[in-house]
C-alpha positions as CSV (number, residue, x, y, z in Angstrom):
1,M,30.3,5.4,52.8
2,K,32.0,8.1,50.7
3,K,33.1,5.5,48.1
4,Q,29.5,4.3,47.9
5,K,28.1,7.8,47.4
6,K,30.8,8.5,44.8
7,R,29.8,5.3,42.9
8,I,26.1,6.3,43.0
9,G,27.0,9.8,41.8
10,N,29.0,8.4,38.9
11,F,26.2,6.0,38.0
12,L,23.6,8.7,38.0
13,F,25.9,10.8,35.7
14,I,26.2,7.9,33.2
15,I,22.5,7.2,32.9
16,P,21.7,10.4,31.0
17,L,24.7,9.9,28.7
18,V,23.5,6.4,27.8
19,L,19.9,7.7,27.1
20,I,21.3,10.5,24.9
21,L,23.5,7.9,23.0
22,I,20.4,5.6,22.4
23,F,18.4,8.6,21.2
24,Y,21.2,9.7,18.9
25,I,21.6,6.2,17.4
26,Q,17.8,5.8,16.7
27,S,17.7,9.3,15.1
28,S,20.7,8.6,12.9
29,Q,19.2,5.2,11.7
30,E,15.9,6.9,10.7
31,H,17.9,9.7,9.0
32,D,20.0,7.1,7.0
33,N,16.8,5.3,5.8
34,P,14.6,8.1,4.3
35,K,11.8,5.7,3.3
36,K,11.2,5.1,7.0
37,Q,11.4,8.8,8.1
38,N,7.7,9.4,8.3
39,H,6.4,7.3,11.2
40,S,2.7,7.6,12.2
41,D,1.1,6.4,15.3
42,S,-2.2,5.9,13.5
43,F,-3.1,3.7,10.6
44,P,-4.7,5.2,7.5
45,T,-8.4,5.2,7.1
46,E,-8.6,6.0,3.4
47,L,-6.7,5.9,0.2
48,N,-3.4,7.7,0.1
49,P,-3.9,11.0,-1.8
50,V,-1.4,10.1,-4.5
51,V,-3.0,6.7,-5.0
52,K,-6.4,8.3,-5.2
53,K,-5.2,10.9,-7.8
54,R,-3.5,8.2,-9.9
55,M,-6.6,6.0,-9.7
56,N,-8.8,8.8,-11.0
57,Q,-6.2,9.5,-13.8
58,L,-6.4,5.8,-14.7
59,I,-10.2,5.9,-15.0
60,Q,-10.0,9.0,-17.2
61,Q,-7.2,7.7,-19.4
62,A,-9.1,4.4,-19.9
63,A,-12.3,6.3,-20.7
64,K,-10.5,8.1,-23.5
65,K,-9.7,4.7,-25.0
66,G,-13.4,3.7,-24.7
67,I,-12.8,1.5,-21.7
68,A,-15.0,1.9,-18.6
69,V,-13.0,1.0,-15.4
70,V,-14.7,0.4,-12.1
71,I,-12.8,0.4,-8.9
72,T,-14.2,-2.5,-6.9
73,D,-12.1,-2.0,-3.8
74,G,-9.7,0.6,-2.4
75,F,-8.9,1.2,1.3
76,R,-9.7,-1.9,3.4
77,S,-9.6,-2.0,7.2
78,A,-7.7,-4.8,8.9
79,A,-11.0,-6.2,10.1
80,D,-12.4,-6.2,6.5
81,Q,-9.2,-7.9,5.4
82,D,-9.6,-10.7,8.0
83,Q,-13.2,-11.3,6.7
84,L,-11.9,-11.5,3.1
85,Y,-9.1,-13.9,4.2
86,K,-11.8,-16.3,5.6
87,K,-13.3,-16.8,2.1
88,G,-12.5,-20.3,0.9
89,R,-11.2,-21.2,4.3
90,T,-13.8,-20.9,7.1
91,V,-16.5,-19.2,5.0
92,S,-17.8,-20.5,1.7
93,G,-16.4,-19.2,-1.6
94,N,-13.1,-19.2,-3.3
95,I,-9.8,-18.1,-1.8
96,V,-9.3,-14.5,-2.9
97,T,-6.4,-13.4,-0.8
98,N,-3.5,-14.8,1.2
99,A,-3.2,-11.6,3.2
100,K,-4.6,-11.3,6.7
101,G,-5.4,-8.0,8.3
102,G,-2.4,-5.7,8.3
103,E,-0.7,-7.8,5.5
104,S,-2.2,-6.1,2.5
105,Y,-1.4,-2.7,0.9
106,H,-5.1,-2.1,0.9
107,N,-4.9,-1.8,4.7
108,Y,-2.6,1.2,4.3
109,G,-4.5,2.9,1.5
110,L,-1.9,2.0,-1.1
111,A,-3.9,-0.4,-3.3
112,V,-7.0,-0.6,-5.4
113,D,-8.8,-3.4,-7.3
114,F,-10.5,-2.8,-10.6
115,A,-12.9,-4.4,-13.0
116,L,-14.4,-3.5,-16.4
117,K,-17.9,-2.2,-17.1
118,T,-19.7,-3.3,-20.3
119,P,-22.0,-0.9,-22.2
120,S,-24.9,-2.8,-20.7
121,G,-23.6,-2.0,-17.3
122,K,-22.4,-5.4,-16.4
123,I,-19.2,-5.5,-14.2
124,I,-16.7,-8.1,-15.6
125,W,-13.3,-9.5,-14.8
126,D,-12.8,-10.9,-18.3
127,M,-9.2,-10.4,-19.3
128,Q,-9.8,-11.2,-23.0
129,Y,-12.7,-8.7,-23.4
130,D,-12.2,-6.1,-26.2
131,G,-15.1,-3.8,-25.7
132,N,-13.5,-0.9,-27.6
133,K,-12.9,-3.2,-30.6
134,N,-9.3,-2.2,-31.2
135,G,-7.9,-5.8,-31.3
136,K,-6.4,-5.5,-27.8
137,S,-7.6,-6.8,-24.5
138,D,-9.2,-3.9,-22.5
139,W,-7.8,-5.5,-19.3
140,Y,-4.2,-5.3,-20.5
141,E,-4.7,-1.8,-21.9
142,V,-5.8,-0.8,-18.4
143,V,-2.8,-2.6,-16.8
144,D,-0.4,-0.7,-19.2
145,L,-2.0,2.6,-18.3
146,A,-1.8,1.8,-14.6
147,K,1.9,0.9,-14.9
148,N,2.6,4.2,-16.7
149,L,1.0,6.0,-13.8
150,G,3.3,4.2,-11.3
151,F,1.2,1.3,-10.1
152,T,2.5,-2.2,-9.9
153,W,0.2,-5.0,-11.0
154,G,-0.7,-8.1,-9.0
155,G,-0.8,-10.1,-12.2
156,D,3.0,-9.8,-12.3
157,W,3.4,-11.6,-9.0
158,V,5.1,-14.9,-9.1
159,K,3.2,-16.9,-6.4
160,F,-0.3,-15.7,-6.0
161,K,-1.5,-13.8,-9.1
162,D,-4.0,-11.1,-8.2
163,Y,-5.2,-9.8,-11.6
164,P,-7.5,-7.0,-10.5
165,H,-4.9,-5.6,-8.0
166,L,-2.9,-2.4,-8.5
167,Q,-0.7,-0.9,-5.8
168,M,1.8,1.9,-5.1
169,D,4.2,0.9,-2.4
170,F,6.5,4.0,-2.4
171,G,9.4,1.6,-1.7
172,L,7.8,0.4,1.6
173,S,7.4,-3.3,2.4
174,I,4.5,-4.7,4.4
175,A,6.9,-5.1,7.3
176,D,7.8,-1.4,7.0
177,L,4.2,-0.4,7.0
178,Q,3.4,-2.8,10.0
179,N,6.3,-0.9,11.8
180,R,4.4,2.3,11.2
181,A,6.5,3.6,8.3
182,R,4.5,5.7,5.9
183,P,5.4,7.2,2.5
184,D,7.4,10.4,3.0
185,E,5.1,13.4,2.8
186,S,7.5,15.4,0.6
187,S,7.6,12.6,-2.0
188,L,3.8,12.5,-1.9
189,T,3.6,16.2,-2.6
190,A,6.0,15.9,-5.5
191,E,4.3,12.9,-7.0
192,S,0.8,14.4,-6.7
193,K,1.6,17.4,-8.9
């Protein structure tokens, strides 16, 4: 009976040590990977503040070149993403995305889509249009401005080219975001200045 009590006592002493060890390992893994430090239990419901600021800078910089940029989409909920994914599959229209809900940077407030606005007010996606008459495509002028502001462009993608798409991923993959990693708040503050 004494041996059995001693074993139970030893076992009860080991359990807290194991739990402390597990906690320590998880903490050190998060510390070693700074891009995953900021975990959030909630999903974003709007554009990331840095993305929003850079989007507004893009619109202003393009306007100085005589190009009217219109943001046609920004933050998109997972439910909205699923509806968009149905286009060309179970709903009439052309396929416009290969991303289901939770698989797009839009769902995390890290992407915007743009178009151009003509002087008559028409919204266009014409990549050859030269509305400011400087001999360069307005579309590619906007893309260059966006890249200088830190956006990546969906037109550079190898598989599914998404020409209106601009995103800032802050080094986070979709898998990171699905696992609730978020851009580090300190880097957001530094970038938004």
